[in-house]
DODOTI-657848 format. One line per field, with one value per residue (C-alpha): residue in three letters; x negated, y, z negated. Coordinates in steps of 0.02 Angstrom, whole numbers, padded with zeros to 5 digits, always signed. Each point is the difference from the previous one (the first is absolute). Example, Ala and Ser with C-alpha at 12.3 -4.5 7.8 and 13.67 -1.06 7.14 Angstrom:
residu <- ALA  SER
x <- -00615  -00069
y <- -00225  +00172
z <- -00390  +00033
! end
This chain:
residu <- MET  PHE  ARG  PHE  ILE  HIS  ALA  ALA  ASP  LEU  HIS  LEU  ASP  SER  PRO  MET  ARG  GLY  LEU  PRO  GLU  GLN  GLU  GLY  ALA  PRO  ILE  TYR  GLN  LEU  ARG  GLY  ALA  THR  ARG  LYS  ALA  CYS  GLU  ASN  LEU  VAL  SER  LEU  ALA  ILE  THR  GLU  ALA  VAL  ASN  PHE  VAL  VAL  ILE  ALA  GLY  ASP  ILE  TYR  ASP  GLY  ASP  TRP  LYS  ASP  PHE  SER  THR  GLY  LEU  PHE  PHE  ARG  GLY  GLN  MET  ALA  ARG  LEU  ASN  LYS  LYS  GLY  ILE  HIS  VAL  TYR  LEU  ILE  SER  GLY  ASN  HIS  ASP  ALA  GLU  SER  ILE  ILE  SER  LYS  ARG  LEU  ALA  LEU  PRO  GLU  ASN  VAL  HIS  VAL  LEU  SER  THR  ARG  THR  VAL  ASP  SER  TYR  VAL  VAL  GLN  GLY  LEU  PRO  VAL  VAL  ILE  HIS  GLY  ARG  GLY  PHE  PRO  LYS  ARG  ALA  VAL  GLU  GLU  ASN  LEU  LEU  PRO  GLN  TYR  PRO  SER  ALA  LEU  PRO  GLY  LYS  PHE  ASN  ILE  GLY  LEU  LEU  HIS  THR  SER  LEU  ALA  GLY  SER  PRO  ASP  HIS  ASP  ASN  TYR  ALA  PRO  CYS  SER  GLU  GLN  ASP  LEU  MET  ALA  LYS  GLY  TYR  ASP  TYR  TRP  ALA  LEU  GLY  HIS  VAL  HIS  GLN  PRO  GLU  VAL  LEU  ARG  ARG  ASP  PRO  TRP  ILE  VAL  PHE  SER  GLY  ASN  SER  GLN  GLY  ARG  HIS  ALA  ARG  GLU  THR  GLY  PRO  ARG  GLY  CYS  ARG  LEU  VAL  SER  VAL  ASP  GLN  SER  LEU  SER  VAL  ILE  ASP  ALA  ALA  PHE  CYS  HIS  LEU  ASP  VAL  VAL  ARG  TRP  GLU  SER  ILE  ASP  VAL  GLU  LEU  GLY  GLY  THR  LEU  ASP  ASP  SER  SER  ALA  LEU  LYS  ARG  ILE  ARG  HIS  GLU  VAL  GLU  ARG  ALA  MET  GLY  ASP  VAL  GLY  GLU  ARG  LEU  LEU  ALA  LEU  ARG  LEU  HIS  LEU  VAL  GLY  ALA  THR  PRO  LEU  HIS  GLY  SER  LEU  GLN  LYS  ASP  TRP  LEU  ARG  TRP  LYS  ALA  ASP  ILE  GLN  GLY  ILE  VAL  GLN  ASP  CYS  GLY  GLU  ASP  ARG  LEU  TRP  ILE  GLU  GLN  VAL  LYS  LEU  LYS  THR  SER  PRO  VAL  TYR  ASP  LEU  GLU  GLU  LEU  ALA  SER  ARG  ASP  ALA  LEU  THR  ALA  SER  VAL  LEU  GLU  SER  LEU  SER  GLN  ASP  THR  MET  ASN  PHE  ASN  LEU  ALA  GLU  ILE  ALA  ASP  MET  LEU  SER  THR  LEU  PRO  HIS  GLU  VAL  LYS  ALA  GLU  VAL  ASP  HIS  GLU  PHE  ALA  PRO  ASN  ASN  ARG  ALA  GLN  LEU  ILE  GLU  ASP  VAL  ARG  ALA  ILE  VAL  LEU  GLU  ALA  LEU  LYS  THR  SER  ASP  GLY  THR  LEU  SER
x <- -05848  -00094  +00027  -00112  +00011  -00055  -00042  -00103  -00040  +00007  -00097  -00034  -00015  +00045  -00020  +00174  -00071  +00095  +00111  -00078  +00054  +00183  +00096  +00087  -00086  -00005  -00189  -00025  +00128  -00060  -00185  +00031  +00116  -00132  -00066  +00174  +00041  -00158  +00054  +00169  -00088  -00096  +00154  +00097  -00138  +00002  +00189  +00021  -00148  -00069  -00147  -00105  +00002  -00072  -00036  -00029  -00111  +00000  +00005  -00081  +00018  -00179  -00147  +00031  -00051  -00041  +00030  +00175  +00090  -00102  +00015  +00188  +00007  -00120  +00113  +00150  -00097  -00050  +00185  +00018  -00158  +00075  +00145  -00113  +00060  -00134  -00009  -00072  -00031  -00084  -00061  +00089  -00059  +00028  -00092  -00148  -00021  -00029  -00182  +00010  +00142  -00128  -00093  +00145  +00012  +00177  +00068  -00040  +00177  -00024  -00076  -00057  -00020  -00155  -00015  -00137  +00088  +00165  +00016  +00111  +00052  +00084  +00115  -00039  +00139  +00106  +00002  -00037  -00144  -00019  -00097  -00050  -00131  -00010  -00052  -00188  +00030  +00145  +00025  +00009  +00056  -00032  +00116  -00054  +00108  -00133  -00098  +00144  -00005  +00143  +00123  -00062  +00111  +00107  -00013  +00110  -00108  +00011  -00085  -00048  -00026  +00001  +00058  +00106  +00042  +00035  +00005  +00109  +00039  -00029  -00161  -00175  -00023  -00111  -00036  +00123  +00074  +00163  +00130  -00057  -00177  +00067  +00112  -00144  -00089  +00138  +00016  +00160  +00002  -00089  -00012  -00032  -00044  -00033  +00174  +00100  +00174  +00056  +00044  +00018  -00060  +00025  +00058  -00080  -00136  +00029  -00084  +00034  -00048  +00039  -00008  -00076  +00049  +00046  +00052  -00117  +00087  +00160  -00038  -00008  +00185  +00096  -00044  -00182  -00067  -00065  +00054  +00034  -00029  +00066  -00068  +00080  -00073  -00012  -00109  +00136  +00045  +00177  +00006  -00103  +00103  -00037  -00026  +00006  -00152  +00017  +00041  +00025  +00114  -00020  +00155  +00056  +00186  +00112  +00138  +00135  +00064  +00101  +00169  -00042  +00070  -00061  -00145  +00099  +00044  -00180  -00072  +00128  -00058  -00183  +00037  +00095  -00142  -00132  +00097  +00027  -00187  -00039  +00118  -00105  -00166  +00046  -00104  -00141  -00046  +00077  -00109  +00127  -00014  +00164  +00047  +00149  +00081  +00156  +00089  +00064  +00048  -00120  -00152  -00038  +00024  -00120  -00131  +00031  +00026  -00112  -00072  +00175  +00042  -00162  +00048  +00172  -00081  -00121  +00152  +00061  -00169  +00018  +00173  -00061  -00154  -00168  -00088  +00088  +00009  -00119  +00049  -00163  +00062  +00158  +00001  +00130  +00062  +00174  +00066  +00108  +00184  +00028  +00129  -00127  +00131  +00099  -00158  -00051  +00172  -00022  -00108  -00136  -00140  +00050  +00012  -00174  -00072  +00080  -00075  -00173  +00023  +00016  -00117  -00063  -00042  -00052  -00190  -00139  -00147  -00128  -00147  +00082  +00046  -00180  -00060  +00124  -00045  -00185  +00036  +00081  -00090  -00069  +00119  +00152  -00064  -00018  +00184  +00058  -00115  +00090  +00169  -00060  -00080  +00065  +00099  +00089  +00044  +00167  +00060  -00069  +00095  +00158  -00024  -00020  +00155  +00099  -00048  +00042  +00164  +00048  -00032  +00108  +00136  +00014  -00039  +00181  +00011  +00101  -00035  +00054
y <- +06803  +00052  +00024  -00006  +00020  -00135  +00066  -00061  +00030  +00189  -00002  +00185  +00088  -00155  +00052  -00057  -00071  +00029  +00140  +00142  -00089  -00005  +00149  +00096  -00092  +00108  -00016  +00122  -00083  -00175  +00036  +00089  -00134  -00106  +00152  +00056  -00175  +00006  +00169  -00079  -00142  +00121  +00108  -00156  -00050  +00174  +00016  -00171  +00030  -00174  -00063  -00051  -00041  -00153  +00000  -00169  +00053  +00087  +00177  +00052  -00059  -00036  +00119  +00187  +00127  +00120  +00020  +00076  -00165  -00040  +00175  -00008  -00162  +00072  +00152  -00110  -00099  +00165  +00040  -00160  +00037  +00163  -00100  -00130  -00140  -00128  -00093  -00174  -00050  -00128  +00017  -00094  -00054  +00173  +00087  -00116  +00073  +00174  +00049  +00182  -00035  -00085  +00165  +00103  +00005  -00016  +00082  -00084  -00070  -00112  -00172  -00091  -00185  -00088  -00079  -00120  -00085  +00006  +00147  -00004  +00169  +00017  +00150  +00119  +00015  -00140  -00191  -00013  -00077  +00018  -00129  +00025  -00003  +00104  -00050  +00020  -00019  +00005  -00187  -00091  -00173  -00095  -00020  +00124  -00074  -00119  +00155  +00073  -00037  -00078  +00116  +00089  -00053  +00133  +00116  +00041  -00066  +00080  -00076  +00114  -00091  +00044  -00160  -00079  -00143  -00153  +00106  +00132  +00012  +00189  +00004  -00074  -00152  +00080  -00062  -00145  -00083  -00076  +00051  -00149  +00072  +00163  -00081  -00106  +00155  +00035  +00185  +00096  +00102  -00023  +00166  -00052  +00097  -00032  -00061  +00156  -00071  +00033  -00162  -00073  -00180  -00054  +00071  -00126  +00054  +00153  -00017  +00155  +00080  +00184  +00021  +00151  +00174  +00057  -00100  +00034  -00072  -00078  -00171  +00071  +00034  +00037  +00087  +00014  +00048  -00069  -00089  +00088  -00135  +00010  -00113  -00021  -00028  -00188  +00033  -00061  +00088  +00067  +00087  +00021  +00129  +00034  +00187  +00077  +00102  +00007  +00160  -00083  -00152  -00121  -00098  -00113  -00023  -00089  +00099  -00120  +00059  -00158  +00046  +00181  +00049  +00179  +00114  +00099  -00154  -00062  +00167  +00012  -00169  +00052  +00162  -00092  -00123  +00136  +00108  -00152  -00036  +00180  -00006  -00139  +00095  +00161  +00151  -00102  +00003  -00154  -00082  -00110  -00140  -00040  -00167  +00014  -00173  -00090  -00049  +00156  +00059  +00146  -00116  +00043  +00186  -00005  -00078  +00108  +00170  -00020  +00177  +00073  -00117  +00050  +00183  -00035  -00089  +00145  +00113  -00101  +00029  +00187  -00002  -00099  +00110  -00029  +00037  -00151  -00125  -00069  -00139  -00096  -00118  -00066  -00181  -00064  -00171  +00007  -00132  +00024  -00032  -00035  -00097  -00078  -00100  +00157  +00089  -00149  -00005  +00173  -00052  -00119  +00126  +00033  -00187  -00023  +00137  -00079  -00168  +00079  +00076  -00170  -00017  -00163  +00071  +00179  +00004  +00125  -00019  +00025  +00013  +00143  +00085  -00013  +00085  +00142  +00022  +00016  +00165  +00079  +00118  -00093  +00078  -00044  -00173  -00052  +00031  -00087  -00148  -00021  -00006  -00138  -00103  -00181  +00020  +00155  -00062  -00078  +00165  +00095  -00113  +00025  +00190  -00004  -00110  +00122  +00149  -00091  -00067  +00173  +00066  -00139  +00029  +00185  -00010  +00032  +00153  -00081  -00113  -00180
z <- -06179  +00158  +00185  +00151  +00189  +00119  +00175  +00147  +00183  +00005  +00166  -00013  +00168  +00098  +00183  +00056  +00160  +00162  -00063  +00100  +00159  -00053  +00062  -00138  -00142  -00159  -00011  -00144  -00113  +00040  -00023  -00164  -00068  -00090  -00093  -00049  -00063  -00107  -00070  -00040  -00091  -00110  -00032  -00053  -00122  -00077  -00006  -00079  -00117  +00033  -00101  +00149  +00186  +00090  +00188  +00083  +00145  +00169  -00063  +00162  +00180  +00049  +00012  -00001  +00131  -00142  -00186  +00014  -00030  -00153  -00068  +00019  -00101  -00128  -00019  -00035  -00130  -00080  -00021  -00101  -00098  -00062  -00071  -00081  +00118  +00042  +00165  +00029  +00180  +00109  +00178  +00140  +00170  +00076  -00144  +00027  +00176  -00069  -00021  -00054  -00123  -00111  -00016  -00068  -00191  -00070  -00159  -00165  -00018  +00153  -00031  +00157  -00037  +00062  +00173  -00058  -00145  -00094  -00119  -00154  -00072  -00169  +00011  -00142  -00129  +00077  -00017  +00187  +00096  +00190  +00099  +00181  +00136  +00158  +00176  +00032  +00188  +00120  +00022  -00167  +00052  -00162  -00148  -00134  -00139  -00070  -00053  -00101  -00188  -00095  -00087  -00155  -00148  -00083  +00151  +00148  +00142  +00173  +00151  +00144  +00165  +00185  +00084  +00135  -00120  +00108  +00157  +00081  +00186  +00001  -00101  +00007  -00110  -00132  -00178  +00024  -00153  -00060  -00127  -00104  -00001  -00068  -00130  -00064  -00067  -00125  +00045  -00032  +00160  +00166  +00095  +00179  +00156  +00186  +00051  +00043  -00027  -00180  -00088  -00174  +00020  -00180  -00166  -00119  +00016  +00106  +00171  +00103  +00165  -00022  +00190  +00083  -00054  +00176  +00153  +00146  +00152  +00067  -00074  -00177  -00022  -00157  -00165  -00052  -00170  -00164  -00160  -00164  -00131  -00179  -00138  -00173  -00174  +00027  +00154  +00118  +00162  -00016  +00169  +00158  +00093  +00183  +00029  +00174  +00051  +00189  +00094  +00169  +00008  +00145  +00047  +00142  +00032  +00125  +00085  +00060  +00169  +00035  +00072  +00037  +00170  +00023  -00044  -00127  -00104  +00004  -00054  -00139  -00068  +00013  -00093  -00137  -00032  +00003  -00124  -00112  +00000  -00041  -00148  -00076  -00005  -00089  +00050  +00075  +00184  +00081  +00133  +00086  +00127  +00087  +00076  +00116  -00001  +00058  +00160  +00085  +00176  -00035  +00008  +00181  -00030  -00146  +00111  +00153  -00083  -00151  +00007  -00015  -00145  -00088  +00019  -00075  -00148  -00024  -00006  -00148  -00083  +00027  -00078  -00151  -00026  +00081  -00165  -00078  +00144  +00129  +00119  +00010  +00136  +00079  +00057  +00121  -00051  +00075  +00119  +00156  +00025  +00185  +00098  +00119  +00094  +00038  +00060  +00109  +00082  +00076  +00148  +00054  -00027  -00181  -00030  +00072  -00111  -00153  +00045  +00012  -00172  -00081  -00148  +00075  +00171  -00039  -00012  +00022  +00118  -00136  +00120  +00094  -00163  -00061  +00159  -00024  -00183  +00042  +00087  -00153  -00120  -00151  -00127  +00109  +00045  -00184  -00032  +00160  -00034  -00166  +00087  +00118  -00139  +00001  -00161  +00070  +00175  -00047  -00073  +00149  +00120  -00100  +00006  +00189  +00017  -00106  +00107  +00163  -00070  -00059  +00175  +00075  -00128  +00041  +00187  +00052  -00111  -00138  -00146  +00025
! end
């Protein structure tokens, strides 16, 4: 009978913090990704000839430096206006930060629900009513559900809400409520925003986080997009299909190097996993974080000759196409394979060195290290301070052990 799109968390012109410092980062593609995802959203609405669109908050990403972000969004809404597609939206916590966004008039097809009280819009020509309230300020810590009216009989009732529900580890705890609170209203579909991971929480009634339209960093992995919802004559949801909108796909994969004995074998495995990951994202740019894992004799070489290994991995990127692949980070999580007894049997000095490398006896003189760090430039010191943080010292000790053991292992010119 009718169809609509549920979207949220467009975060237009999100600054992608930290990317300029990363060598080789495709800055232009990453910074333009949120706009392109919004264009994809509008194109989908037009292609599918939906009846209307709902957006559950965080269209923007805080206050603007100028009007360009708002004018871009306005232009996309004007595309929908030409096709007679209305848009119903609420402000989220990031929208509430924006001051000048409140001064930009939107096309007549865009209905911005109140931030002071719950609005209820009856969609013209359809048995649909949309209830919702936007954020008047960034931190809305109270449950907004008591303000929402009960479902209007004989209508398909949609609730628009920007919320963390009972809490999410990656998001501020705003407009908290429970699934039971939502169900009690008797609505047919809850279109939620704020939590960026797409998820259908329930189907009776439908309680859905559309997720954000474009992943913005390495923790937002996997497909991002919106929901295309179809409703039949009996006002029942028959489908809520997830539609991809993202143009950059963030992924994090493990490359198992266990059992690899030489560089060639390891690089072959890395290439295989990278190509497999690229095959899953179509024509999008893949922003990939690699975790090299497993017990391998190459552990020490990876630690000692990391710059060479990075160059080899960048060579794989060049072969795969730098316009389609960016290695955001490579994390070493391999473990060593050493015959410590054989090494210790060489001579007394080697045995003594091995004893000093024991995890129980190998410690840093933190006072001396602090003195040395104080002489470093600020931008260098911040990074080194992070490495010596208490929660990173165990890994740092293991890295040092690996480098020393690799040197011992190859000290006679051959691999043991």
